[in-house]
C-alpha positions as CSV (number, residue, x, y, z in Angstrom):
1,M,0.0,0.0,0.0
2,L,1.3,3.5,-0.9
3,T,1.7,6.0,1.9
4,E,0.3,9.5,1.6
5,K,3.9,10.7,1.4
6,A,4.7,8.4,-1.5
7,I,1.5,9.5,-3.4
8,V,2.4,13.2,-2.9
9,E,6.0,12.5,-4.2
10,Q,4.6,10.7,-7.3
11,I,2.2,13.5,-8.0
12,Q,5.0,16.1,-7.6
13,A,7.2,14.1,-10.0
14,D,4.5,14.0,-12.7
15,Q,4.8,17.0,-14.9
16,E,1.2,16.7,-16.3
17,M,-0.4,16.5,-12.8
18,M,1.7,19.5,-11.7
19,T,0.6,21.4,-14.7
20,V,-3.1,20.7,-13.9
21,L,-2.6,21.7,-10.3
22,A,-0.8,24.9,-11.3
23,I,-3.8,25.7,-13.7
24,I,-6.2,25.2,-10.8
25,R,-4.0,27.2,-8.4
26,D,-3.8,30.1,-10.8
27,L,-7.6,30.3,-11.0
28,N,-7.5,31.6,-7.4
29,L,-10.8,29.8,-6.5
30,A,-11.9,29.5,-2.9
31,D,-11.2,26.1,-1.4
32,A,-10.4,24.4,-4.7
33,W,-9.8,20.6,-5.0
34,L,-9.0,18.2,-7.8
35,A,-11.3,15.4,-7.0
36,A,-12.4,11.9,-7.8
37,G,-11.2,10.0,-11.0
38,A,-8.2,12.1,-11.8
39,V,-6.5,11.3,-8.5
40,R,-7.8,7.7,-8.3
41,N,-6.7,6.9,-11.8
42,F,-3.3,8.5,-11.3
43,V,-2.6,6.3,-8.3
44,W,-4.0,3.2,-10.0
45,N,-1.9,3.9,-13.1
46,Q,1.2,4.2,-10.9
47,L,0.4,1.0,-9.2
48,S,-0.1,-0.7,-12.5
49,G,3.3,0.4,-13.9
50,R,1.7,2.9,-16.4
51,S,2.2,6.6,-16.8
52,G,0.5,8.3,-13.9
53,F,-1.5,11.0,-15.6
54,D,-4.3,9.9,-18.0
55,A,-5.5,12.8,-20.2
56,S,-8.8,10.9,-20.9
57,T,-9.8,11.1,-17.3
58,D,-12.3,13.8,-16.3
59,L,-10.6,16.5,-14.2
60,D,-13.2,17.2,-11.6
61,L,-12.4,20.7,-10.2
62,V,-14.6,21.4,-7.1
63,F,-14.6,24.5,-5.0
64,Y,-16.8,26.4,-2.6
65,D,-17.5,30.1,-3.2
66,P,-20.9,31.5,-2.1
67,T,-20.1,34.8,-3.9
68,M,-19.8,33.2,-7.3
69,S,-22.8,32.7,-9.5
70,Y,-23.7,29.5,-11.2
71,E,-23.2,31.3,-14.6
72,K,-19.7,32.4,-13.6
73,T,-18.9,28.8,-12.7
74,L,-20.0,27.7,-16.1
75,Q,-17.9,30.4,-17.7
76,I,-14.8,29.2,-15.8
77,E,-15.4,25.7,-17.1
78,Q,-15.9,26.9,-20.7
79,E,-12.7,29.0,-20.5
80,L,-10.7,26.0,-19.2
81,K,-12.0,23.8,-22.0
82,K,-11.1,26.4,-24.5
83,T,-7.7,27.3,-23.1
84,Y,-6.7,23.8,-22.2
85,P,-8.6,21.5,-24.6
86,Q,-6.3,18.6,-23.9
87,Y,-8.0,18.1,-20.5
88,A,-11.5,16.9,-19.8
89,W,-12.6,19.7,-17.3
90,E,-15.7,19.5,-15.1
91,V,-16.0,22.5,-12.8
92,K,-18.5,22.5,-9.9
93,N,-19.0,25.2,-7.3
94,Q,-20.1,23.2,-4.3
95,V,-22.1,26.1,-2.9
96,Y,-25.0,24.7,-4.9
97,M,-24.6,21.3,-3.2
98,H,-24.7,23.1,0.1
99,Q,-28.2,24.4,-0.8
100,H,-29.3,20.8,-1.2
101,S,-27.4,19.6,1.9
102,P,-27.7,22.1,4.7
103,G,-24.9,22.0,7.3
104,T,-22.1,21.3,4.9
105,A,-20.5,24.7,4.5
106,L,-16.9,23.5,4.1
107,I,-15.6,21.7,1.0
108,A,-13.8,19.3,3.3
109,V,-17.1,18.2,4.7
110,L,-18.6,17.9,1.2
111,V,-15.7,15.8,0.0
112,T,-16.4,13.3,2.7
113,R,-19.8,12.6,0.9
114,F,-18.1,11.8,-2.4
115,L,-18.2,8.2,-3.5
116,N,-14.4,8.6,-4.1
117,T,-13.6,10.3,-0.8
118,P,-10.1,8.8,-0.6
119,S,-9.2,10.2,-4.1
120,S,-10.0,13.8,-3.4
121,V,-6.9,16.0,-3.1
122,Q,-6.8,19.7,-2.2
123,Q,-4.6,21.3,-4.9
124,L,-2.8,23.6,-2.5
125,Q,-0.9,20.7,-1.1
126,F,0.9,20.2,-4.4
127,A,0.9,23.4,-6.4
């Protein structure tokens, strides 16, 4: 089993993952995370002896910003798809999830409700 430290080191050594995390960081979104399949598939690929990053995997970018409109969130997603078409971006402002699940004001709480909880990584740890 890989340790958290080993996973962090593998991500830091992967140029494509670091590029994606830098893109996310540069958006300056509140409480932003790269979640779900991108992280899970990276680790699985590493364990399987393949290249870590898989460009065909959705890049689920989640964040929590109650000041940002749904329309602005969609605009960010479209801009990412246009500027970085080599990646399969999906952008979600979790503030809208909060409206459906009262009492979950922090992204860290919302992430615990993902099916892929162990594969959610806050981008600030790497970028």
